[in-house]
C-alpha positions in Angstrom: -32.2 27.8 -27.3 -32.8 31.0 -25.4 -30.4 32.1 -22.5 -32.9 31.3 -19.8 -33.4 27.6 -20.6 -30.0 27.4 -21.4 -28.8 28.4 -18.0 -31.3 25.9 -16.8 -29.4 23.0 -19.0 -26.0 24.0 -17.7 -27.2 24.8 -13.9 -29.2 21.6 -13.4 -27.5 19.0 -15.6 -24.4 20.4 -16.5 -25.3 20.7 -20.2 -23.5 23.6 -21.8 -22.5 22.3 -25.4 -24.2 20.5 -28.1 -21.3 17.5 -27.3 -22.5 17.9 -23.5 -26.3 17.3 -25.3 -25.6 14.7 -27.2 -24.1 12.9 -24.4 -26.7 13.2 -21.9 -28.5 9.7 -23.0 -31.6 8.4 -22.3 -32.2 6.0 -19.4 -35.2 4.2 -21.2 -37.7 4.3 -24.4 -41.0 3.4 -24.1 -43.0 2.0 -27.2 -45.9 4.4 -27.8 -47.6 2.3 -30.8 -50.5 1.2 -28.6 -53.3 3.7 -28.1 -55.1 2.9 -24.7 -59.0 3.4 -24.4 -59.6 5.3 -21.3 -61.7 2.2 -19.9 -58.7 0.2 -20.2 -56.4 2.7 -18.1 -55.6 1.6 -14.1 -53.3 3.6 -11.6 -50.7 0.1 -11.6 -49.5 1.3 -15.2 -46.4 3.4 -15.6 -47.2 5.1 -19.0 -49.9 5.2 -21.3 -51.3 6.9 -24.5 -54.7 7.7 -24.8 -56.8 9.8 -27.9 -59.5 12.1 -27.3 -61.1 15.4 -26.6 -60.9 18.0 -24.0 -64.6 19.0 -23.1 -63.6 21.5 -20.5 -61.1 23.3 -18.2 -61.9 24.5 -14.7 -59.7 25.8 -11.6 -59.5 24.1 -8.4 -57.6 24.9 -5.2 -57.0 27.9 -3.4 -55.9 31.1 -5.1 -52.3 30.7 -3.8 -52.1 26.9 -5.0 -54.7 26.8 -7.5 -54.4 24.0 -10.1 -55.8 23.6 -14.0 -58.0 20.5 -14.3 -59.2 19.6 -17.8 -61.7 17.0 -18.4 -60.7 14.4 -21.1 -63.0 11.7 -23.1 -62.9 9.3 -25.6 -66.4 6.8 -26.5 -65.3 4.3 -23.1 -65.3 6.8 -20.6 -63.4 10.1 -19.3 -60.4 11.5 -17.2 -58.8 14.2 -15.6 -55.8 16.1 -17.1 -54.0 18.0 -14.0 -51.8 21.0 -14.2 -50.3 22.9 -11.2 -48.2 25.4 -12.9 -48.8 27.0 -16.3 -52.6 27.2 -16.6 -52.6 30.4 -18.9 -49.7 28.6 -21.2 -51.8 25.4 -21.1 -55.6 27.3 -21.8 -53.5 29.3 -24.6 -52.1 26.1 -26.3 -54.9 23.4 -26.0 -58.6 23.4 -27.7 -61.9 22.4 -26.1 -63.1 19.8 -29.0 -59.9 19.2 -31.0 -58.6 16.0 -31.3 -55.2 15.1 -29.4 -52.4 12.2 -28.1 -52.4 12.6 -24.4 -49.0 10.5 -23.1 -48.0 10.3 -19.5 -48.7 8.5 -16.1 -52.1 7.8 -14.6 -52.5 8.2 -10.9 -55.6 8.1 -8.4 -56.3 11.1 -6.7 -59.6 10.3 -4.3 -61.0 8.4 -6.5 -60.7 9.4 -9.7 -57.9 8.9 -12.4 -55.6 11.5 -13.4 -52.8 12.2 -15.4 -50.8 15.3 -14.1 -48.4 17.4 -16.6 -49.2 15.3 -19.8 -47.5 15.6 -22.7 -50.2 16.5 -25.1 -49.8 16.6 -29.5 -52.7 17.0 -32.1 -53.7 13.8 -33.2 -53.4 15.1 -37.0 -49.8 16.0 -36.3 -49.0 12.7 -34.9 -49.9 10.5 -37.6 -47.7 12.6 -40.1 -44.8 12.0 -37.3 -42.2 10.3 -39.3 -39.6 8.6 -37.3 -39.3 5.8 -34.1 -42.5 4.4 -32.1 -39.4 4.2 -29.5 -39.7 7.3 -27.3 -36.2 8.4 -25.1 -37.0 8.9 -21.7 -34.5 11.6 -20.0 -33.9 12.0 -16.4 -35.5 15.1 -15.9 -35.3 17.5 -12.3 -37.9 19.8 -10.3 -36.5 23.1 -12.1 -36.7 21.4 -15.2 -40.6 20.1 -15.1 -41.1 23.8 -13.9 -39.2 25.0 -16.9 -42.0 23.0 -19.3 -39.0 21.1 -20.3 -39.9 17.3 -20.8 -38.4 14.1 -23.1 -40.1 15.8 -25.5 -38.0 18.7 -25.4 -35.0 16.6 -25.7 -35.8 15.1 -28.6 -37.3 17.9 -30.6 -33.5 19.6 -29.5 -31.8 16.5 -30.9 -33.8 16.0 -34.0 -33.2 19.8 -34.9 -29.4 18.8 -34.5 -29.4 15.5 -36.7 -31.0 17.7 -39.4 -28.3 20.2 -39.6 -26.7 19.6 -43.1 -23.5 20.7 -41.4 -23.4 18.2 -38.5 -19.9 16.3 -38.4 -19.0 14.8 -35.3 -15.2 13.8 -35.4 -14.9 10.1 -34.8 -13.2 9.1 -30.7 -11.5 5.9 -32.1 -9.0 4.6 -34.4 -10.6 2.9 -37.6 -8.4 0.0 -37.3 -10.0 -0.7 -34.0 -13.9 0.4 -35.4 -13.1 -2.3 -38.2 -11.4 -5.0 -36.1 -14.5 -4.6 -33.6 -17.2 -3.9 -35.6 -18.2 -1.1 -34.4 -20.6 1.9 -35.7 -19.0 5.3 -36.5 -19.8 7.7 -33.4 -22.0 10.1 -34.7 -24.2 7.5 -36.4 -24.0 5.7 -32.6 -24.8 9.3 -31.0 -28.1 9.6 -33.8 -29.3 6.2 -33.4 -29.4 6.4 -29.3 -31.3 9.3 -29.3 -33.7 8.6 -32.3 -33.7 4.6 -32.6 -36.0 2.6 -34.9 -35.9 -0.8 -33.3 -35.1 -2.2 -30.0 -32.3 -4.2 -31.7 -30.7 -0.8 -33.2 -30.4 0.5 -29.4 -28.3 -2.4 -28.2 -25.6 -2.3 -31.2 -25.6 1.6 -30.3 -25.6 0.9 -26.4 -22.7 -1.7 -26.8 -21.0 1.2 -29.1 -21.0 4.0 -26.6 -20.2 1.5 -23.5 -17.0 0.1 -25.1 -15.6 3.6 -25.8 -16.4 4.5 -22.1 -15.0 1.6 -20.3 -12.1 1.5 -22.9 -11.1 4.8 -22.3 -11.1 4.0 -18.3 -9.3 0.8 -18.7 -6.2 2.7 -21.3 -5.7 5.7 -18.9 -5.5 2.9 -16.0 -3.0 0.5 -17.4 -1.2 3.1 -18.9 -0.8 4.5 -15.6 0.7 1.0 -14.6 2.7 1.0 -17.3 4.2 4.5 -16.4 4.7 3.9 -12.7 6.1 0.8 -13.4 9.1 2.5 -15.7 9.5 5.7 -13.6 9.1 4.1 -9.6 12.2 1.9 -9.0 11.6 -0.1 -5.7 14.0 -1.0 -3.4 14.9 -4.6 -3.5 14.6 -6.9 -0.8 16.8 -9.6 -1.9 17.4 -11.4 1.4 15.5 -13.6 3.4 17.2 -13.4 6.7 16.3 -14.2 10.4 13.8 -12.3 11.2 11.5 -14.1 8.4 13.0 -17.5 8.8 13.0 -17.2 13.4 9.5 -16.5 12.9 8.7 -19.1 10.5 9.8 -21.9 12.0 9.1 -20.6 16.4 6.5 -18.0 15.9 4.3 -19.4 13.3 1.5 -21.3 15.7 -0.4 -23.2 12.2 0.2 -24.1 8.3 -0.8 -21.4 6.0 -3.8 -21.9 3.5 -3.1 -22.5 0.1 -4.2 -18.8 -0.3 -2.3 -17.3 1.9 0.7 -19.3 0.3 0.0 -18.0 -2.8 -0.6 -14.3 -2.2 3.4 -14.1 -0.3 4.8 -16.1 -3.2 3.3 -13.0 -5.1 4.2 -10.5 -3.1 7.7 -11.6 -2.8 8.1 -11.8 -6.6 7.0 -7.8 -6.3 9.6 -7.1 -3.2 12.5 -8.8 -5.5 11.6 -7.4 -8.9 13.2 -3.6 -8.4 9.8 -2.1 -8.7 7.8 -0.3 -6.5 5.5 -2.5 -5.2 1.6 -1.5 -5.1 -0.5 -4.5 -3.8 -4.1 -4.9 -3.0 -4.7 -8.0 -0.6 -8.3 -8.8 -0.3 -9.8 -11.0 1.9 -12.7 -11.7 4.0 -12.8 -11.0 7.9 -10.8 -13.9 9.4 -9.0 -14.7 6.0 -5.9 -14.3 7.6 -4.3 -10.9 5.9 -2.8 -9.4 8.9 -0.5 -12.5 9.0 0.3 -12.1 5.0 1.1 -8.7 5.6 3.2 -9.0 8.9 5.7 -11.4 6.9 5.8 -9.0 4.3 6.9 -6.5 6.5 9.8 -8.9 8.5 11.6 -9.5 4.9 11.6 -5.3 4.7 13.1 -5.4 7.9 15.5 -8.6 7.2 16.4 -6.0 4.5 17.3 -3.2 6.9 14.0 -1.0 6.4 11.8 0.4 8.7 7.9 -0.6 8.0 4.8 0.7 9.2 0.9 -0.3 9.2 -1.6 3.0 9.1 -5.2 2.1 10.0 -8.5 4.2 10.2 -9.3 4.0 14.0 -7.6 4.4 17.3 -9.3 0.9 18.2 -7.7 -1.0 15.1 -4.0 0.4 15.2 -4.3 -0.8 19.2 -5.6 -4.3 18.1 -2.7 -4.4 15.3 -0.1 -3.4 17.8 -1.4 -6.4 19.9 -1.4 -9.1 17.2 2.1 -7.9 16.1 3.4 -8.0 19.4 2.2 -11.4 20.1 3.2 -12.6 16.9 7.0 -11.2 17.4 7.3 -13.3 20.5 10.9 -13.1 21.3 12.2 -11.0 18.1 14.3 -8.2 18.8 12.1 -6.1 17.3 10.5 -2.4 18.5 7.5 -2.1 18.1 5.4 1.4 18.7 1.7 2.9 18.4 1.3 6.4 17.7 -2.4 8.2 17.8 -4.0 10.9 18.7 -4.2 10.2 22.1 -0.1 9.5 22.2 1.1 11.9 24.9 4.2 14.3 24.1 6.7 12.5 26.0 6.1 9.2 24.4 5.5 11.3 21.0 9.1 12.4 21.2 10.5 9.0 22.2 8.9 8.0 18.5 10.1 10.8 16.4 13.9 10.3 18.0 14.1 6.4 17.5 12.1 6.7 14.0 15.1 8.7 13.0 18.1 7.0 14.7 16.4 3.7 12.7 15.9 1.8 16.3 12.1 1.7 16.0 11.5 -0.5 13.2 7.8 -1.0 13.2 5.3 2.0 13.7 1.6 1.5 14.2 -0.7 4.1 13.8 -3.6 6.5 12.8 -3.8 9.4 10.8 -1.1 10.6 13.5 1.3 8.9 11.1 0.7 11.9 8.6 1.8 14.7 10.9 5.2 16.4 9.9 7.5 15.5 12.7 6.9 11.8 11.7 10.4 10.8 9.8 11.7 7.8 9.0 15.6 6.8 8.7 14.7 4.6 6.0 11.0 3.5 5.1 11.0 0.5 3.3 7.8 -1.0 3.4 3.8 0.8 4.3 0.6 -1.7 5.1 -2.7 0.8 4.9 -5.3 -0.7 6.5 -9.1 -0.7 5.4 -7.6 1.7 2.8 -10.6 3.4 1.4 -11.2 5.4 4.7 -8.0 7.5 4.0 -8.0 10.3 1.3 -5.6 9.9 -1.8 -3.9 13.2 -0.5 -3.4 11.6 2.5 -1.6 8.6 1.6 0.3 10.8 -0.6 1.8 12.7 2.6 3.0 9.3 3.9 4.5 8.0 0.5 6.4 11.5 0.5 8.3 11.3 3.9 10.5 8.9 1.8 13.0 9.7 -0.9 12.3 6.7 -2.5 8.6 5.3 -2.8 8.6 2.8 -0.7 6.3 -0.5 -1.5 2.8 0.0 -0.5 0.4 -3.3 0.8 -3.2 -2.0 0.9 -5.6 -4.4 2.5 -9.0 -4.5 2.3 -11.7 -7.3 4.4 -14.5 -5.3 2.0 -14.9 -7.6 -0.8 -14.5 -5.7 -4.0 -16.6 -7.1 -6.9 -14.6 -7.8 -10.1 -15.6 -5.1 -12.3 -14.9 -2.6 -9.5 -11.7 -3.8 -8.5 -10.8 -3.4 -12.4 -12.2 0.0 -12.7 -11.2 1.5 -9.0 -7.9 -0.3 -8.1 -7.1 -1.3 -11.9 -3.5 0.3 -11.5 -2.7 -1.8 -8.5 -2.0 -5.4 -8.6 -4.7 -7.6 -6.9 -4.2 -10.4 -4.6 -7.3 -12.4 -3.2 -7.4 -14.8 0.2 -10.4 -17.2 -0.9 -10.1 -19.4 1.3 -10.3 -19.8 5.5 -8.4 -20.8 8.0 -9.1 -25.1 8.7 -11.4 -25.4 11.6 -13.7 -22.0 11.2 -17.4 -23.0 11.5 -19.5 -20.9 9.2 -21.3 -18.4 10.9 -25.1 -19.4 10.9 -27.3 -16.5 10.6 -31.0 -15.8 11.0 -33.5 -12.9 10.5 -36.2 -12.5 13.5 -38.7 -10.0 13.7 -39.0 -7.5 16.7 -42.3 -9.7 18.0 -39.9 -12.6 18.4 -37.3 -10.8 20.8 -38.0 -12.5 23.5 -37.5 -16.2 21.5 -34.0 -14.6 21.0 -33.0 -13.5 24.5 -33.9 -17.2 25.4 -31.4 -18.5 22.8 -29.0 -15.5 24.2 -29.1 -16.9 27.5 -28.7 -20.4 26.9 -25.5 -19.5 25.0 -24.1 -17.1 27.9 -24.8 -20.0 30.0 -22.3 -22.0 28.0 -19.4 -19.8 28.5 -20.2 -17.4 25.3 -20.4 -13.5 25.2 -22.6 -11.5 22.7 -22.5 -8.2 20.6 -25.3 -6.3 20.2 -25.4 -3.4 17.6 -27.4 -0.6 17.0 -26.9 1.8 14.1 -25.7 5.2 14.2 -27.0 7.4 11.3 -25.8 11.0 11.5 -29.3 12.3 10.3 -30.9 10.9 13.4 -28.0 10.5 15.7 -30.2 11.6 18.6 -33.1 9.1 18.0 -30.3 6.7 17.6 -28.9 6.8 20.9 -32.5 7.1 22.5 -32.7 3.5 20.9 -29.2 2.2 22.1 -30.5 3.5 25.9 -33.9 1.9 25.4 -32.2 -0.9 24.4 -30.0 -1.1 27.1 -32.3 -0.7 29.7 -34.3 -3.3 28.4 -31.4 -6.2 27.9 -30.6 -5.4 31.8 -34.0 -6.0 32.6 -33.7 -9.4 31.4 -30.2 -10.2 32.4 -30.1 -9.1 35.8 -27.0 -8.6 37.6 -25.2 -10.1 39.3 -25.7 -13.1 37.3 -25.6 -10.9 34.1 -23.1 -7.9 33.4 -23.6 -5.9 30.3 -21.5 -3.2 28.8 -21.7 -0.3 26.8 -19.8 1.1 24.1 -20.8 4.4 21.8 -19.3 7.2 20.6 -20.9 9.9 23.0 -18.8 8.3 26.1 -15.4 9.6 27.2 -12.4 7.8 26.0 -11.5 6.0 29.3 -15.8 4.7 29.9 -15.2 3.8 26.3 -12.2 2.2 27.0 -13.3 0.4 30.8 -16.4 -1.3 28.7 -13.9 -3.2 26.3 -11.6 -3.8 28.8 -14.8 -5.7 30.6 -16.0 -7.8 27.6 -12.2 -8.7 26.6 -11.6 -9.9 29.8 -14.9 -12.0 29.8 -16.1 -10.0 32.6 -19.2 -8.6 30.8 -21.5 -11.1 28.8 -22.9 -8.6 26.5 -21.4 -5.5 24.7 -24.1 -3.3 23.5 -22.3 -0.7 20.9 -22.9 0.9 17.8 -21.0 0.3 14.9 -17.8 1.7 16.6 -16.9 -2.1 16.9 -17.3 -2.9 13.0 -13.7 -3.1 12.7 -10.8 -3.7 15.0 -12.1 -5.5 17.8 -10.7 -9.1 17.9 -12.7 -11.5 20.8 -12.6 -15.2 20.1 -15.1 -15.5 22.9 -17.6 -13.7 21.0 -19.7 -16.1 19.2 -22.8 -14.5 19.0 -23.8 -10.8 16.8 -27.4 -9.4 17.2 -27.6 -6.8 14.8 -30.7 -4.2 15.8 -32.6 -2.5 12.9 -30.8 -4.7 10.6 -32.3 -3.1 7.3 -31.1 0.2 8.3 -27.7 -1.1 7.5 -25.8 -1.4 4.4 -24.8 -5.0 2.9 -21.3 -4.6 3.3 -21.7 -3.0 7.4 -24.1 -6.0 7.8 -20.8 -8.2 6.7 -18.6 -6.2 8.3 -20.6 -6.4 11.6 -21.2 -10.6 11.0 -17.2 -11.1 10.8 -16.5 -9.7 14.2 -17.6 -13.4 15.5 -16.6 -16.6 14.5 -13.4 -16.1 15.4 -12.9 -19.1 17.7 -13.7 -22.5 17.2 -17.3 -22.8 18.8 -20.3 -22.3 16.6 -20.9 -18.7 16.4 -24.3 -16.9 15.1 -25.6 -13.6 13.4 -29.0 -12.6 14.3 -30.4 -9.9 12.6 -33.6 -7.8 14.2 -36.2 -6.1 12.2 -39.7 -4.8 12.1 -42.1 -5.9 9.7 -42.1 -3.2 7.2 -39.0 -3.9 5.0 -38.6 -2.0 1.5 -37.8 -4.7 -1.3 -34.6 -3.7 -0.9 -33.7 -4.2 2.7 -35.3 -7.6 2.2 -33.1 -8.5 -0.4 -30.2 -7.8 2.0 -31.5 -9.6 4.8 -32.1 -12.7 2.4 -28.6 -12.0 1.0 -27.0 -12.4 4.5 -28.6 -15.0 5.4 -28.1 -17.0 2.2 -24.6 -16.5 2.3 -21.2 -16.0 3.8 -19.1 -15.2 0.8 -18.3 -11.8 0.7 -17.7 -11.6 -3.2 -21.0 -12.9 -3.8 -22.8 -10.2 -0.9 -20.3 -7.8 -2.7 -21.9 -8.4 -6.2 -25.3 -8.4 -4.9 -24.7 -4.6 -3.1 -23.3 -3.2 -6.6 -26.5 -4.1 -8.3 -28.7 -3.1 -5.4 -26.9 0.4 -4.8 -24.9 1.1 -7.9 -20.9 1.5 -7.9 -20.8 4.9 -6.2 -22.4 4.0 -3.0 -20.4 0.4 -2.7 -18.6 1.1 1.0 -15.1 0.2 0.5 -14.6 2.0 -2.3 -15.5 5.4 -2.7 -18.2 7.2 -0.6 -19.3 10.2 -3.0 -19.0 8.4 -6.3 -16.6 6.7 -8.6 -13.9 8.4 -10.1 -15.1 8.4 -14.0 -18.0 10.3 -14.7 -19.7 7.2 -16.4 -22.8 8.6 -19.0 -23.6 5.2 -20.4 -22.3 2.2 -18.8 -23.2 0.5 -15.6 -20.8 -1.4 -13.5 -23.3 -3.7 -11.8 -24.3 -4.8 -15.3 -21.8 -4.3 -18.0 -18.8 -6.4 -16.8 -18.6 -8.6 -19.9 -18.0 -5.2 -22.1 -15.9 -4.1 -19.1 -13.9 -7.1 -19.3 -13.2 -7.1 -23.1 -12.4 -3.3 -23.1 -9.5 -4.5 -20.6 -8.6 -7.4 -22.6 -8.7 -4.5 -25.8 -6.4 -2.2 -24.2 -3.7 -4.5 -23.1 -3.0 -5.6 -26.5 -3.2 -2.0 -28.0 -0.7 -1.1 -25.3 1.4 -4.3 -25.3 1.7 -3.5 -29.1 2.7 0.2 -28.6 3.1 1.0 -24.9 3.5 5.3 -25.6 0.8 5.3 -28.1 3.5 6.6 -30.3 2.2 5.3 -33.7 0.1 7.6 -35.7 -2.5 5.0 -35.6 -3.2 5.2 -32.3 -3.6 9.2 -32.3 -6.8 9.5 -31.2 -6.0 7.4 -28.1 -3.5 9.8 -27.3 -6.4 12.5 -27.8 -8.6 10.5 -25.1 -6.1 10.1 -22.8 -5.2 13.9 -22.6 -9.0 14.9 -21.9 -9.5 12.2 -19.7 -6.1 13.7 -17.7 -7.9 15.8 -15.0 -4.6 16.1 -12.0 -1.2 16.8 -12.6 0.0 14.6 -10.3 -0.3 10.6 -10.6 -2.1 9.5 -7.5 -1.6 5.6 -9.1 2.4 5.7 -7.2 0.2 5.6 -3.6 -2.1 3.0 -4.6 
């Protein structure tokens, strides 16, 4: 490969070495055994192969945008081949009258069929080709195509590598695992993934490479988990004392669900084990995670330790403060709130009381991470909606103590099983999979914009019965101005239909002053406003039992996770609640699938699985916004759940027998872990 092409491969695909090239896998294969006649071709086909002759070349378009067009014919008709770049090279390479095999994607231009930038091969050469009829297709960028790099280029390069007699690719898995799991050797797998001879061979090869990739990840995660439990001692909370017992007997207004009791048992086992707890608590919106977290905090307080809750927004932090103050009743515990808006005088009181130990529970936002925040003895940390905090931020909270506090991470964004095993595989996972009794499932409807008056009529009936309504507009950064215009127009339209003094409409969005926002929220909370129009600031942290209708405008613009979170803002009281999704008529297939999923199910985990299949793991809200932290080259967490589970089981078996991987037979596994070690600090200790 020449230096220019090498630079292109490096810049566009991150391919620097032969190893990188071999690990750049095809995304699909095309069976090129069939040759179509030109008369059979239509623009709906993805790829076709034809046999015929070039009868003429001509140039079209203005000079600065000239394209080269070749007329190509067989006995049944003709089609145009088009090149937008490289006209000189094409005219020099292909001759009129010679028989060629042409491969590409047909498209309509005007009323004529054409194939742009086709792959062309002399028919005589095509017939002499030995090898597969399955042609691998590689993901290419525009710059690669402009540099005349096609899937065929990859095939030639890789074919050349495997023809080298000196090629020897070292094995990455121990021999005993290859035999036990009946996996093909790595060199054979890399050869066959690029140059397969049958669909069955592709399946066997993909399985080997996917297993290796997912096994390496699980080995790393589980090894970290073992290391953490060995090296990080936790405070032992032996005592179940007055705070916990008083609360349980006198302040708990309802019976805990079986799921809540099960999770409490799991947490109590952790807190008494002498190991640092690092637990992920999953539960749908309204399933009762906060009460479980609060009761866990009481155990820390009973044993003489301070606790804190860190939330991503001021609204959510304030919500936690109100909830916990209500739960405490007459318990003699000091609770305070620290956010960016906390006044200097109040801050100084908080800092002082934290250090002398008289402040028992601190609730706050990122402000908890500031240097002056120093605890006397922090025993337990609860992190809510933790995906909104960076790992390094959470580490700062953890480092405020001589010994690692127990960590309970909460999320109302249900995480699919495969993602939980990968992203949170080093945490112990608890799931509250049961809703409190008496909660009625939220009824969800989809209305097109043409039904807006019908929807308004429904809202009026519900308001007249004493209910309140959320109306949420999207707020996407790229179209922020347009979104605010839509919200303001919506506000004007709704105010026209729901006229004062009979109806009061409040509005809350990010451009408002803090005091105006708080005024709007207070009107709604106190029941003085019938309708609250808002952007997604209310996605988390607004708990108004009397609000029983959620209207989501332009619902097609929201992700499934966001739609589910927004719907969870209603259904808090005993009344029947409703979610109405408004959309235009033009919906993409993916948007239609999201809307249908929301109408058909209230199950957050089912919704999360659909979300994973639709969007892929890197986009799932509630995990990581910028992609998963492992470079998956061939596996797909939405499709390869069974292989992932099997890989985890095998990793557990290996580590049970040899936790330190000290046995010589596991030498290669140690090598895998060293190659995967991208950071010196073990972030797993702070979840």
